[in-house]
C-alpha positions, 0 to 999 in steps of 0.5 A, spaced: 898 840 800 896 833 799 894 830 792 891 824 790 887 819 795 894 816 797 897 823 799 904 824 801 910 825 797 908 819 792 901 823 790 905 829 789 910 826 785 905 823 781 901 829 780 907 833 777 909 828 772 902 826 769 896 829 772 891 826 767 894 819 770 893 821 777 886 823 776 885 816 773 888 813 779 884 817 784 878 814 781 880 807 781 882 808 788 875 811 790 871 805 786 876 800 790 874 803 797 866 803 795 867 795 793 871 794 799 865 796 804 860 790 801 866 785 801 867 787 808 860 785 810 860 779 806 866 776 810 864 779 816 857 775 815 861 769 813 865 769 819 859 769 823 856 763 820 863 759 821 863 761 828 856 758 829 858 752 825 851 751 823 849 751 815 845 758 814 837 757 814 837 760 807 840 754 804 834 750 806 829 753 802 825 748 798 823 751 791 816 749 789 816 744 784 810 744 779 806 737 779 806 733 773 799 733 770 
């Protein structure tokens, strides 16, 4: 049986030593996995922009400024 997100012997030892702490570790690892997906997306986008070496068009938005009356 494999305990914890890490699995292997380390997971088994942690489970026996302190099951409450291990549950917390699993929760933290799950959150980190969820956070990693959007970060990978951002870094991939940054890599594409860097490869194209042209500033992204989003930066060239000119916001409408209220005319002074």
